[in-house]
C-alpha positions as protocol buffer text, in pm:
chain_id: "A"
residue {
  index: 1
  type: MET
  ca { x: -11573 y: -800 z: -14598 }
}
residue {
  index: 2
  type: ASN
  ca { x: -11486 y: -946 z: -14257 }
}
residue {
  index: 3
  type: ILE
  ca { x: -11520 y: -1299 z: -14396 }
}
residue {
  index: 4
  type: ILE
  ca { x: -11276 y: -1218 z: -14677 }
}
residue {
  index: 5
  type: PHE
  ca { x: -11026 y: -1069 z: -14431 }
}
residue {
  index: 6
  type: TRP
  ca { x: -11042 y: -1364 z: -14191 }
}
residue {
  index: 7
  type: SER
  ca { x: -11032 y: -1610 z: -14481 }
}
residue {
  index: 8
  type: ILE
  ca { x: -10699 y: -1462 z: -14585 }
}
residue {
  index: 9
  type: ILE
  ca { x: -10576 y: -1478 z: -14225 }
}
residue {
  index: 10
  type: ALA
  ca { x: -10683 y: -1844 z: -14199 }
}
residue {
  index: 11
  type: TYR
  ca { x: -10494 y: -1933 z: -14518 }
}
residue {
  index: 12
  type: LEU
  ca { x: -10182 y: -1740 z: -14416 }
}
residue {
  index: 13
  type: TYR
  ca { x: -10178 y: -1896 z: -14070 }
}
residue {
  index: 14
  type: GLY
  ca { x: -10214 y: -2242 z: -14220 }
}
residue {
  index: 15
  type: ALA
  ca { x: -9930 y: -2159 z: -14460 }
}
residue {
  index: 16
  type: ILE
  ca { x: -9678 y: -2107 z: -14178 }
}
residue {
  index: 17
  type: PRO
  ca { x: -9426 y: -2393 z: -14227 }
}
residue {
  index: 18
  type: TYR
  ca { x: -9359 y: -2478 z: -13863 }
}
residue {
  index: 19
  type: ALA
  ca { x: -9165 y: -2794 z: -13951 }
}
residue {
  index: 20
  type: TYR
  ca { x: -8935 y: -2606 z: -14189 }
}
residue {
  index: 21
  type: LEU
  ca { x: -8879 y: -2316 z: -13950 }
}
residue {
  index: 22
  type: ALA
  ca { x: -8821 y: -2534 z: -13643 }
}
residue {
  index: 23
  type: THR
  ca { x: -8576 y: -2764 z: -13820 }
}
residue {
  index: 24
  type: TYR
  ca { x: -8383 y: -2474 z: -13970 }
}
residue {
  index: 25
  type: LEU
  ca { x: -8365 y: -2273 z: -13647 }
}
residue {
  index: 26
  type: ILE
  ca { x: -8276 y: -2570 z: -13425 }
}
residue {
  index: 27
  type: ARG
  ca { x: -8054 y: -2777 z: -13655 }
}
residue {
  index: 28
  type: GLY
  ca { x: -7969 y: -2539 z: -13937 }
}
residue {
  index: 29
  type: LYS
  ca { x: -8110 y: -2783 z: -14194 }
}
residue {
  index: 30
  type: ARG
  ca { x: -8352 y: -2713 z: -14476 }
}
residue {
  index: 31
  type: LEU
  ca { x: -8624 y: -2974 z: -14432 }
}
residue {
  index: 32
  type: SER
  ca { x: -8729 y: -2960 z: -14798 }
}
residue {
  index: 33
  type: GLU
  ca { x: -8382 y: -3092 z: -14891 }
}
residue {
  index: 34
  type: GLU
  ca { x: -8355 y: -3361 z: -14623 }
}
residue {
  index: 35
  type: GLY
  ca { x: -8511 y: -3704 z: -14575 }
}
residue {
  index: 36
  type: THR
  ca { x: -8840 y: -3730 z: -14763 }
}
residue {
  index: 37
  type: GLY
  ca { x: -8840 y: -3356 z: -14827 }
}
residue {
  index: 38
  type: ASN
  ca { x: -9184 y: -3338 z: -14664 }
}
residue {
  index: 39
  type: ILE
  ca { x: -9260 y: -3032 z: -14452 }
}
residue {
  index: 40
  type: GLY
  ca { x: -9430 y: -3226 z: -14176 }
}
residue {
  index: 41
  type: VAL
  ca { x: -9417 y: -3382 z: -13833 }
}
residue {
  index: 42
  type: THR
  ca { x: -9239 y: -3712 z: -13905 }
}
residue {
  index: 43
  type: ASN
  ca { x: -8965 y: -3559 z: -14119 }
}
residue {
  index: 44
  type: ALA
  ca { x: -8917 y: -3283 z: -13860 }
}
residue {
  index: 45
  type: PHE
  ca { x: -8865 y: -3541 z: -13584 }
}
residue {
  index: 46
  type: LYS
  ca { x: -8622 y: -3743 z: -13796 }
}
residue {
  index: 47
  type: ILE
  ca { x: -8417 y: -3452 z: -13931 }
}
residue {
  index: 48
  type: GLY
  ca { x: -8463 y: -3181 z: -13669 }
}
residue {
  index: 49
  type: GLY
  ca { x: -8482 y: -3400 z: -13358 }
}
residue {
  index: 50
  type: THR
  ca { x: -8729 y: -3410 z: -13073 }
}
residue {
  index: 51
  type: ALA
  ca { x: -8740 y: -3033 z: -13012 }
}
residue {
  index: 52
  type: ALA
  ca { x: -8815 y: -2953 z: -13377 }
}
residue {
  index: 53
  type: GLY
  ca { x: -9070 y: -3233 z: -13388 }
}
residue {
  index: 54
  type: LEU
  ca { x: -9255 y: -3110 z: -13081 }
}
residue {
  index: 55
  type: VAL
  ca { x: -9261 y: -2751 z: -13208 }
}
residue {
  index: 56
  type: THR
  ca { x: -9405 y: -2883 z: -13534 }
}
residue {
  index: 57
  type: VAL
  ca { x: -9674 y: -3087 z: -13358 }
}
residue {
  index: 58
  type: LEU
  ca { x: -9783 y: -2786 z: -13153 }
}
residue {
  index: 59
  type: GLY
  ca { x: -9775 y: -2561 z: -13458 }
}
residue {
  index: 60
  type: GLU
  ca { x: -9985 y: -2800 z: -13666 }
}
residue {
  index: 61
  type: ILE
  ca { x: -10239 y: -2844 z: -13385 }
}
residue {
  index: 62
  type: SER
  ca { x: -10268 y: -2467 z: -13366 }
}
residue {
  index: 63
  type: LYS
  ca { x: -10369 y: -2470 z: -13734 }
}
residue {
  index: 64
  type: ALA
  ca { x: -10685 y: -2642 z: -13615 }
}
residue {
  index: 65
  type: LEU
  ca { x: -10736 y: -2427 z: -13307 }
}
residue {
  index: 66
  type: VAL
  ca { x: -10682 y: -2084 z: -13466 }
}
residue {
  index: 67
  type: PRO
  ca { x: -10930 y: -2102 z: -13759 }
}
residue {
  index: 68
  type: ILE
  ca { x: -11191 y: -2272 z: -13541 }
}
residue {
  index: 69
  type: GLY
  ca { x: -11138 y: -2007 z: -13274 }
}
residue {
  index: 70
  type: ILE
  ca { x: -11175 y: -1726 z: -13529 }
}
residue {
  index: 71
  type: GLY
  ca { x: -11494 y: -1878 z: -13664 }
}
residue {
  index: 72
  type: ARG
  ca { x: -11652 y: -1935 z: -13327 }
}
residue {
  index: 73
  type: TYR
  ca { x: -11555 y: -1595 z: -13185 }
}
residue {
  index: 74
  type: PHE
  ca { x: -11621 y: -1361 z: -13478 }
}
residue {
  index: 75
  type: PHE
  ca { x: -11892 y: -1562 z: -13657 }
}
residue {
  index: 76
  type: ALA
  ca { x: -12076 y: -1740 z: -13376 }
}
residue {
  index: 77
  type: GLY
  ca { x: -12372 y: -1941 z: -13500 }
}
residue {
  index: 78
  type: THR
  ca { x: -12242 y: -1965 z: -13857 }
}
residue {
  index: 79
  type: PHE
  ca { x: -12080 y: -2307 z: -13861 }
}
residue {
  index: 80
  type: PRO
  ca { x: -12020 y: -2314 z: -14239 }
}
residue {
  index: 81
  type: VAL
  ca { x: -11793 y: -2010 z: -14201 }
}
residue {
  index: 82
  type: THR
  ca { x: -11585 y: -2196 z: -13944 }
}
residue {
  index: 83
  type: LEU
  ca { x: -11556 y: -2489 z: -14185 }
}
residue {
  index: 84
  type: LEU
  ca { x: -11443 y: -2247 z: -14457 }
}
residue {
  index: 85
  type: PHE
  ca { x: -11166 y: -2112 z: -14234 }
}
residue {
  index: 86
  type: VAL
  ca { x: -11050 y: -2462 z: -14141 }
}
residue {
  index: 87
  type: PHE
  ca { x: -11039 y: -2569 z: -14505 }
}
residue {
  index: 88
  type: LEU
  ca { x: -10846 y: -2257 z: -14604 }
}
residue {
  index: 89
  type: ALA
  ca { x: -10595 y: -2329 z: -14327 }
}
residue {
  index: 90
  type: LEU
  ca { x: -10554 y: -2681 z: -14468 }
}
residue {
  index: 91
  type: MET
  ca { x: -10502 y: -2530 z: -14814 }
}
residue {
  index: 92
  type: GLY
  ca { x: -10237 y: -2302 z: -14667 }
}
residue {
  index: 93
  type: THR
  ca { x: -10063 y: -2601 z: -14511 }
}
residue {
  index: 94
  type: SER
  ca { x: -10073 y: -2794 z: -14839 }
}
residue {
  index: 95
  type: PHE
  ca { x: -9985 y: -2505 z: -15071 }
}
residue {
  index: 96
  type: SER
  ca { x: -9789 y: -2254 z: -14867 }
}
residue {
  index: 97
  type: ILE
  ca { x: -9722 y: -1911 z: -15014 }
}
residue {
  index: 98
  type: PHE
  ca { x: -9408 y: -1905 z: -14797 }
}
residue {
  index: 99
  type: LEU
  ca { x: -9274 y: -2219 z: -14971 }
}
residue {
  index: 100
  type: LYS
  ca { x: -9366 y: -2114 z: -15327 }
}
residue {
  index: 101
  type: GLY
  ca { x: -9673 y: -2335 z: -15335 }
}
residue {
  index: 102
  type: LYS
  ca { x: -9517 y: -2638 z: -15170 }
}
residue {
  index: 103
  type: GLY
  ca { x: -9618 y: -2759 z: -14826 }
}
residue {
  index: 104
  type: GLY
  ca { x: -9701 y: -3045 z: -14594 }
}
residue {
  index: 105
  type: LYS
  ca { x: -9967 y: -3315 z: -14603 }
}
residue {
  index: 106
  type: GLY
  ca { x: -10191 y: -3138 z: -14351 }
}
residue {
  index: 107
  type: SER
  ca { x: -10281 y: -3459 z: -14168 }
}
residue {
  index: 108
  type: THR
  ca { x: -10214 y: -3331 z: -13815 }
}
residue {
  index: 109
  type: ALA
  ca { x: -10414 y: -3012 z: -13867 }
}
residue {
  index: 110
  type: ALA
  ca { x: -10698 y: -3195 z: -14041 }
}
residue {
  index: 111
  type: TRP
  ca { x: -10744 y: -3473 z: -13786 }
}
residue {
  index: 112
  type: ASN
  ca { x: -10722 y: -3233 z: -13493 }
}
residue {
  index: 113
  type: SER
  ca { x: -10983 y: -3011 z: -13660 }
}
residue {
  index: 114
  type: LEU
  ca { x: -11214 y: -3311 z: -13689 }
}
residue {
  index: 115
  type: LEU
  ca { x: -11145 y: -3405 z: -13326 }
}
residue {
  index: 116
  type: ILE
  ca { x: -11264 y: -3060 z: -13216 }
}
residue {
  index: 117
  type: LEU
  ca { x: -11556 y: -3025 z: -13458 }
}
residue {
  index: 118
  type: SER
  ca { x: -11689 y: -3381 z: -13440 }
}
residue {
  index: 119
  type: PRO
  ca { x: -11524 y: -3601 z: -13174 }
}
residue {
  index: 120
  type: TYR
  ca { x: -11750 y: -3900 z: -13249 }
}
residue {
  index: 121
  type: SER
  ca { x: -11657 y: -3891 z: -13618 }
}
residue {
  index: 122
  type: PHE
  ca { x: -11290 y: -3869 z: -13528 }
}
residue {
  index: 123
  type: PHE
  ca { x: -11296 y: -4170 z: -13297 }
}
residue {
  index: 124
  type: ILE
  ca { x: -11502 y: -4381 z: -13539 }
}
residue {
  index: 125
  type: LEU
  ca { x: -11246 y: -4315 z: -13814 }
}
residue {
  index: 126
  type: LEU
  ca { x: -10960 y: -4380 z: -13573 }
}
residue {
  index: 127
  type: LEU
  ca { x: -11109 y: -4717 z: -13474 }
}
residue {
  index: 128
  type: LEU
  ca { x: -11166 y: -4799 z: -13840 }
}
residue {
  index: 129
  type: TRP
  ca { x: -10806 y: -4717 z: -13931 }
}
residue {
  index: 130
  type: THR
  ca { x: -10670 y: -4914 z: -13634 }
}
residue {
  index: 131
  type: ALA
  ca { x: -10880 y: -5220 z: -13721 }
}
residue {
  index: 132
  type: LEU
  ca { x: -10783 y: -5210 z: -14090 }
}
residue {
  index: 133
  type: PHE
  ca { x: -10418 y: -5157 z: -14007 }
}
residue {
  index: 134
  type: LYS
  ca { x: -10414 y: -5452 z: -13768 }
}
residue {
  index: 135
  type: LEU
  ca { x: -10593 y: -5679 z: -14016 }
}
residue {
  index: 136
  type: SER
  ca { x: -10355 y: -5578 z: -14294 }
}
residue {
  index: 137
  type: LYS
  ca { x: -10053 y: -5654 z: -14073 }
}
residue {
  index: 138
  type: GLY
  ca { x: -9910 y: -5305 z: -14104 }
}
residue {
  index: 139
  type: ASN
  ca { x: -9969 y: -5239 z: -14474 }
}
residue {
  index: 140
  type: LEU
  ca { x: -9912 y: -4864 z: -14507 }
}
residue {
  index: 141
  type: LEU
  ca { x: -10148 y: -4837 z: -14804 }
}
residue {
  index: 142
  type: ILE
  ca { x: -10432 y: -4908 z: -14562 }
}
residue {
  index: 143
  type: LYS
  ca { x: -10389 y: -4570 z: -14396 }
}
residue {
  index: 144
  type: LYS
  ca { x: -10534 y: -4404 z: -14708 }
}
residue {
  index: 145
  type: ILE
  ca { x: -10859 y: -4603 z: -14698 }
}
residue {
  index: 146
  type: PRO
  ca { x: -11019 y: -4414 z: -14402 }
}
residue {
  index: 147
  type: LEU
  ca { x: -10996 y: -4097 z: -14613 }
}
residue {
  index: 148
  type: LEU
  ca { x: -11276 y: -4244 z: -14827 }
}
residue {
  index: 149
  type: PHE
  ca { x: -11495 y: -4285 z: -14520 }
}
residue {
  index: 150
  type: ILE
  ca { x: -11462 y: -3927 z: -14390 }
}
residue {
  index: 151
  type: PRO
  ca { x: -11773 y: -3789 z: -14570 }
}
residue {
  index: 152
  type: PRO
  ca { x: -12013 y: -4078 z: -14491 }
}
residue {
  index: 153
  type: VAL
  ca { x: -11901 y: -4099 z: -14128 }
}
residue {
  index: 154
  type: ILE
  ca { x: -11948 y: -3724 z: -14081 }
}
residue {
  index: 155
  type: TYR
  ca { x: -12293 y: -3742 z: -14238 }
}
residue {
  index: 156
  type: LEU
  ca { x: -12400 y: -4039 z: -14026 }
}
residue {
  index: 157
  type: VAL
  ca { x: -12284 y: -3866 z: -13707 }
}
residue {
  index: 158
  type: GLU
  ca { x: -12372 y: -3502 z: -13776 }
}
residue {
  index: 159
  type: ARG
  ca { x: -12652 y: -3520 z: -14039 }
}
residue {
  index: 160
  type: ASP
  ca { x: -12514 y: -3200 z: -14190 }
}
residue {
  index: 161
  type: TRP
  ca { x: -12463 y: -3175 z: -14567 }
}
residue {
  index: 162
  type: VAL
  ca { x: -12231 y: -2872 z: -14545 }
}
residue {
  index: 163
  type: PHE
  ca { x: -12011 y: -3053 z: -14292 }
}
residue {
  index: 164
  type: THR
  ca { x: -12022 y: -3361 z: -14516 }
}
residue {
  index: 165
  type: LEU
  ca { x: -11907 y: -3153 z: -14814 }
}
residue {
  index: 166
  type: PHE
  ca { x: -11624 y: -3020 z: -14600 }
}
residue {
  index: 167
  type: GLY
  ca { x: -11529 y: -3380 z: -14517 }
}
residue {
  index: 168
  type: LEU
  ca { x: -11531 y: -3472 z: -14886 }
}
residue {
  index: 169
  type: LEU
  ca { x: -11310 y: -3177 z: -14983 }
}
residue {
  index: 170
  type: ALA
  ca { x: -11073 y: -3230 z: -14690 }
}
residue {
  index: 171
  type: GLY
  ca { x: -11048 y: -3602 z: -14768 }
}
residue {
  index: 172
  type: MET
  ca { x: -10971 y: -3528 z: -15134 }
}
residue {
  index: 173
  type: LEU
  ca { x: -10704 y: -3278 z: -15031 }
}
residue {
  index: 174
  type: LEU
  ca { x: -10542 y: -3527 z: -14792 }
}
residue {
  index: 175
  type: TYR
  ca { x: -10552 y: -3799 z: -15057 }
}
residue {
  index: 176
  type: LEU
  ca { x: -10392 y: -3564 z: -15312 }
}
residue {
  index: 177
  type: ASN
  ca { x: -10119 y: -3473 z: -15065 }
}
residue {
  index: 178
  type: ASN
  ca { x: -10050 y: -3838 z: -14986 }
}
residue {
  index: 179
  type: TYR
  ca { x: -10033 y: -3914 z: -15359 }
}
residue {
  index: 180
  type: ARG
  ca { x: -9801 y: -3622 z: -15442 }
}
residue {
  index: 181
  type: ARG
  ca { x: -9557 y: -3665 z: -15156 }
}
residue {
  index: 182
  type: LYS
  ca { x: -9341 y: -3945 z: -15023 }
}
residue {
  index: 183
  type: ASP
  ca { x: -9472 y: -4156 z: -14737 }
}
residue {
  index: 184
  type: ASP
  ca { x: -9262 y: -4070 z: -14431 }
}
residue {
  index: 185
  type: PHE
  ca { x: -9355 y: -4389 z: -14246 }
}
residue {
  index: 186
  type: ALA
  ca { x: -9251 y: -4606 z: -14542 }
}
residue {
  index: 187
  type: TYR
  ca { x: -8932 y: -4405 z: -14603 }
}
residue {
  index: 188
  type: TYR
  ca { x: -8819 y: -4428 z: -14242 }
}
residue {
  index: 189
  type: LYS
  ca { x: -8962 y: -4780 z: -14198 }
}
residue {
  index: 190
  type: VAL
  ca { x: -9143 y: -4669 z: -13884 }
}
residue {
  index: 191
  type: PHE
  ca { x: -9367 y: -4971 z: -13841 }
}
residue {
  index: 192
  type: GLN
  ca { x: -9103 y: -5215 z: -13965 }
}
residue {
  index: 193
  type: GLN
  ca { x: -8871 y: -5090 z: -13688 }
}
residue {
  index: 194
  type: LYS
  ca { x: -9144 y: -5138 z: -13430 }
}
residue {
  index: 195
  type: SER
  ca { x: -9216 y: -5487 z: -13559 }
}
residue {
  index: 196
  type: GLY
  ca { x: -8848 y: -5572 z: -13546 }
}
residue {
  index: 197
  type: MET
  ca { x: -8821 y: -5462 z: -13185 }
}
residue {
  index: 198
  type: GLU
  ca { x: -9125 y: -5669 z: -13092 }
}
residue {
  index: 199
  type: ASP
  ca { x: -8974 y: -5974 z: -13266 }
}
residue {
  index: 200
  type: ALA
  ca { x: -8647 y: -5921 z: -13080 }
}
residue {
  index: 201
  type: GLY
  ca { x: -8834 y: -5902 z: -12753 }
}
residue {
  index: 202
  type: THR
  ca { x: -9006 y: -6231 z: -12835 }
}
residue {
  index: 203
  type: LEU
  ca { x: -8680 y: -6404 z: -12917 }
}
residue {
  index: 204
  type: HIS
  ca { x: -8499 y: -6262 z: -12617 }
}
residue {
  index: 205
  type: PRO
  ca { x: -8742 y: -6232 z: -12325 }
}
């Protein structure tokens, strides 16, 4: 019974749309109707400004901390239960009951969860993404490729099939969210702007 109760809490906490709330309270704008329409960090920074963006970042990080904290405190020694809570929080982020089933991509919460649960896996995937991104000269499609490597990297590092299954499900969820929603970086030309500034600096030292 306790697992069911805390599972519901994990989902509901993950469903809190920090980006939407912060942008609306600070700027009076409905994030779902602005920019890419994504309820996430990048769109919050662009539409709501720095304050809304920072609130969103902290809120999304807490979606990793809270379910992991619940699992470790109330169900110590049962790692699969912690993974269940984390996944339910990611489901809440992706399909929020407070937004009628809509939500964010869940990337910030997911990657911070992995950083806490398996730091080595996180940094291996980060290095992989960085290398691929550099080799592809900033091709934004490359950022989806590391999602395919989440399960094998977790297995190689942790040797845990339950954790590996979690990685597979989380990776599939992130891929689905990236497929269903607009790419904020592409929409706002984040890396193109950076490249342009670097080119300008080269031309005008």
